N, C-alpha and C positions, 0 to 999 in steps of 0.2 A: 670572635668569640669562642666560648667553651661550651659545648651542648653533649648532653646523652640522650640518645633515643633509645627507649626501651622497647624492644621488638623488632626482630630481623626479618618480619615477614614481608610481604609485597610491598606495603606503604612504608614500613620502618627503614628496609635497606635501602630503597630508593630515595627516601627524605635524607638518611644519614650520610650517603655517598654524594649527594647532590650538594648538601651543606658543605661538606668537605671540598667539593669542587670550587665553592664560592670562597673559599680560603679560611673557613672556619674549623676550629679544633673539635672532632667529632668523636664520641665512643658509642658504637653499637653495642647494645646490651640484649643478651638473650639467654633462656635457660636451657635450650637444646646444645650441649656442648658438642656433638656433631657438626652440627650447623655452623657452631663460631669456630671450630677447628679448619672447617672448610672456607670459611671467609678470610682467616688469618692467612691461608695459601693463596688467597686473591682468586677463589673460584666462588662464582655465583650460584646459589641453590635455586635460582628461579631463571628462566630465558625470559630476558628483556634487551632488546636491541641498545647496545652502547653501555649497557651497566657493568659489565664484568671488567671492561676496559677502564671505566673510572675506578672500580674498587682497587683494581691494581695500582693505578695512578695514586689514589688517595694514600694507601698504604705505602707506598714508595715515598711519598711526599712527606709522611708523618702526619698529616692532617686527620687521616681516619686509622682508628683501631679498633679492635672487637674484644669482647670480654663477656664471661657469664657474672661477673662481680659486681653487683649493682652498688653496694655500699661504699666500696674504695671509688667509685666513679663519681660520686655525689660530691667528694672532698672540694674539688675547686671548679665546679662549673657553674654558669650563669643560669641555665634554664635546663629542665629535662622534660622531653617530648614522650608521650605515651602514645604509642602507634602499636598496640597489641591488637588481636582480632576480636570482633563483636560479632559472632556467629548467630544465625537464628536460633533462637531459644524457645521455649513453651510459648505455644499460640503465636510463633514467627516473632515474638517480641526479640529484640537485639540482648543478646546474653552479656552482661557487663561485669561478670565476674574478674575477669582479666584486667579490665580498667581500674576496678575498687581496689584488686590487688596490688597493682603497681602504685596506685595512689597512697596506699597505706604502706607500703615498703618504703617509699619515698619518705613519708612522714615518719617512719621508724628510725630511718638512718640518717637524715639530713642533720646537720650541725649548725646551719645557718640559712637566711631565706635565701630561697631560688624560686624561679617560676616553674610552675607546672603547666604544660601546655597540653590539651586534649588534640591529638591528630587523628585518633580512630574516629569513625563515623557513630556518632552517638546521639541518642533521642534526646530531644529537648529536657532539660532540667538535671541532665548528668553532671554537669560541671559544679552545679549547685552541692548535689551529693557529694562529689568528689572531696569539695571544700570543706563539707562538714566532717567527713570522715577524716580528713586530714588534719584539721581543727582539734578533733577528738583525741587523735594519738599524741599530737604535740602536747596536748594538756596533760594527757596521761605521763607524759615524759617530763613534764615540767619546764617545756622550752617556752620561752615568750615571744619568739619571732614567728611570722606567718609565712604560709607558702601559698601565694596567690595561683587560683586555677583560671586559665584562659583557654578559649575555644580557637583553634586553627584548623579547620577542616581541609582535607585534599581533594583536589578536583584531577586525578590522575586518570588517564586513559591507558589500559593495558596496550603494550606495543608502542605507545608513545609516551611512557611515563618519564623518561630522563628529559626530553623536551620540554614537556608539560611542567616540570618542576623548575627547569631553571628558567624557561620563558613562558609563564603561565598567563591565562586570560586575565585572571585577578588573584588577589591573596586576601583572604576574608579573616578577619581578627575579631574574636569578642572578648573585651578586656573589661566590660562594666565599669568605665570610668577610672580604671588604674593608670595614672599617668607614668609610674614607672614601669609598668608592663608594656603601656604604649611604646615608651622610649626605647626598651630592649627590643621590641619586635621591629620597630623604625631601623635600628641598627644592623639587626640580623638581616633584613630584607634588603638592606640598601644597594648591594651588588646588583639586585633585580629591579628595584623600583628607579635607580638612577637611569635606566633605559626607557622610563616610560610606562612601566606596568603597574597598574593601580593597586593600591593597597587601602583596603577598606577597612576601618574601625567601626564596631557597632558594639551592641550589647551581646552578652554570651549567649543569651536564648536564641537570639535571631541567628547568630552564626552556626548555632547546632541544627537549626531548622534549615538553613540554606542549602546543606548537602543534600538532605533527604527531599527539599523541594525540588531541586535542580534535577537530580536523577530521576524522579518521578515524572515529571513534565516531559524529560526527553524518552522516557518510556511510554508516556502518552502518546507521544506523536509517532513513535513506532508502531502502537498498536493501532492508531488511527488509520495510517496508510495501510496496514495489513488487514484492518476491517473491510477495507474496499476491495482487496483482491477477490475475494469469494463472490462479492457482487458482479465484479467485471467478468468473473469467469464464466458467470451464468447468463450476462447480458449483453456481452462485447466490449470491446476495448482492451488496451494495453496501460497497465500500471505506471509503466514507466512515462508515458506520454502525460498521464494524469498528474503525476508527480511533479514532472518538469513545469507542466503549465500551472501548478500551486506555487512551486518554488521560486518562480521569476516574479511572483506579488512580494514587494519588499517587505510587506507586512509579515509574510510567512517564511520566506528563505528556504533553500534547499535542502537544509542537513536534516537528518534523521526522518527523512523522507524515502528510504530506500526499502523497498517490501522484501520481504523474506520468510524465514520460519520462525521470526520472533527473537527476542533478546534473551541473551543467557549471560554468564559471567559471574563475578562475584559481588557485583555493585547492583545493578537495576533490579533481578529479581528479590535479593534480599533487603534493599533498600525500600523497595514499593510494599513488601509484605510487613516489614517493621514499622512504616509510615502508617499504614492501614491499622497494624495493633496500637500504635501508640493514640491514632485518633480514637479506637474503640474504647481504650483505656480511660480516655477523658470524656466518655460518652457522647463522642460525636461520630459520623460517618463520612467517608470521601467516596461516593458513589462513582465519580469519574474514575478513580484509581482503582476500585473493584472490577470496573470494565476493562481497564487496561491490562489487569493480570487475567481476566478470564479469558480476554481476546487474546492475549499471549501463549496461553495454555491451549486454546481452540487451534490456533493456527498451527502449531507443531503437530498435534494430533491429526488434524485433516489430511496434511502434507503425508505424513506416514500411513494413513490409511490409503491414500492413493499409491503408495509404494508398494505396498502388499497385495492391492487388488491387481496390479500389472504384473506381478512376478509369477513365474511359474512354480509350482510345488516344489519346495525343497532346492530351489534355485540358488545360485551364487551372486552376491551383491558385493560391489566395488563401493567403498566410502572414500570420497575424497575430503579430507580435512577432520579432525577429531576435536581439536581445541575450541573454544566457544567464539573465538574470533582470530583472524591472522596476527602473525606478530608476538604470538604468545605461546607458552604451553599449558596455560590455565584450563582446566577442564571442567570447572565449577559451572553448574547449570548448562552444560554443553550438550546441544540437540544429540550428540552422539550417544551420550550417557542414556538416553531415553530409547534411542533406535536399536543399538546394539544389543541390549537384552531382549527386545521384542523380536529381533530378527532370529537370535540363536534360541529363542524358545519355540519360534515357529519351525525350527529345522533348517534355516538357511545357513549356506556357507558364507562368511564374511571376510574380503580382504580390503586392507585400508592403508592409506599412506597419509602422512601429515609431515611437513618438515620440522616440527619441534615436538610435537605432544605424544609421539608413539611410545616412549619409555613411560610415560605418566599413565597412558592407556594401558600398557602390558601390565602395571602394578595392580590396575582395576579390573583387567579382566586376563588373568594369566593363561587362559586357555580359550580356544574356539575363534581367535581371530589370526590371520595370516597377514603379517606386518610386511607391506611390499617396499621396495627399493626405490620406486618411483610410481607417478602416476599410471604409466601404462602397465607397469608390471602389475599394478593393483587391478587394472582393468582386464586383464588376461582371462579369457574366457567367462568372463562375467556376464549375467543376464541382464543386469542393470547397473549403470553407474549412478551414484547419487554424491552431488556436491553438497556438502554441509558448511564449509568452512571457505571463504573467497581468498584463500592464499594466491599470490601473484603467480606462482609456478602452475597453476590451474587454469589462469587465464590465457596463457599462450601455448597450451597444449593443441598439437594438431590433431583435429576430431578425426581425419581420413585414419591416422593412425590408431585411434581409439576405437574406430569401427571396426579396424581390422582385428584389433586384440580381442575384441568382444565376442562371445558367443550370441548374445541378445543385441538389442539396438535401443533400450529405453536409456534416456539421459534425464535424470532429476535434478534440476536447477535450483537447489534450495536458498540461492542467492540472487538468482537473475543475473547473472555475470555474463552471459551468451547470448548471442543473436540467434533466436529461433532459426532464422533463413540459413545461417551458417552451420548450424547443427543438422538441419534436414538437408542441406545439399551434400553433407557427407553421409548420409543414409542412417542417420539416427533420429528416432523419435524424441521430441523435445517436449519435456514436462517443466513448464515454469511456474511462477506463481503470480497470478493476476494477469494473466496473458491468454485472452480467450483464443481457441482453437482456428477460428476464421480471421485473426487479425495479426498473423505472425509477420508484421512489416516492420 
């Protein structure tokens, strides 16, 4: 099939590249000339395992191309995907200006019926508004054909985006009974569904809600287990043992029960707040989601407070991990973005190491941080080591070498990846989350 994907951000670029890998002819479109020039050379503007190799493969095969020219790209395509950003706007509501701009631009330049697919995360009712805007533009142009709008939300995990696209848990499509759209989407996803992956058709409104409901529920699981950590720290126990005991119940399962300093990234914080804003706009409240957001903020704040109490005045702090999660360079809502300004304001010296996100961090903090070449280099002369992101490189570090490199001996494990007894055997003081000081077993 012949596709256009508007927006070469995280979702758009992965979507375009993976569709080309499946044998479709894909044009990636963006207004950023510098980014398009970079992509034409086979270079990915984002860090995502396996993505750059697929971009280069798609360019070489001819199935993938990039351009800034939207009008000419609409000439011979079957469908256009809108994958532009929907960042938080006023009152945390999703800012839909880019989505509506794409819809109107497509209607302004299309010369025949094509399918308009919303890939961006958008509030319920957005598809209806897009369709109204498209219809209005076509009417002004005197065109009699239609451009149906459907919803096809993405469910990508950063760091796993390529396999999540090529081998997804499910594909959700909101078509509102449009049989032609259904047939096109069945053809588009046939390379995936032929290996047994489910393709779910539903009404457009349900499809728009699925993404927000899924992310909000997962965020709630994280906040629930994190809520228990403070209770355990005061009363005894080990959150790992509690989570394991819960997760073995087949009604619950083990996923998203890993305690830490809370969720971050481009999806969970934004989508939880946007879902709350949409409910408020409709005159409803989501008290469980309000608590989810509050617990997430509290979890981060109390962990940072413990660090500040333990540090000597104007000491040196080593940060391991800067991105919001491993296998990505994404800094959006990362704990480091809150902790670094706090440490610098209080006069602490900061050294940091991250396998992928140091350049992005350097752009945000051009001064005040020493970017280290390795975990041990970052730990040199540090009064405390703070693990913020659970990259594998930090899991395998020799804790005895860490103790030798440090000036102090406090290790703050923000993701509970270390065994307390191993940390203490190396002569360090372990500070985990939800692990009582008398139960380090």
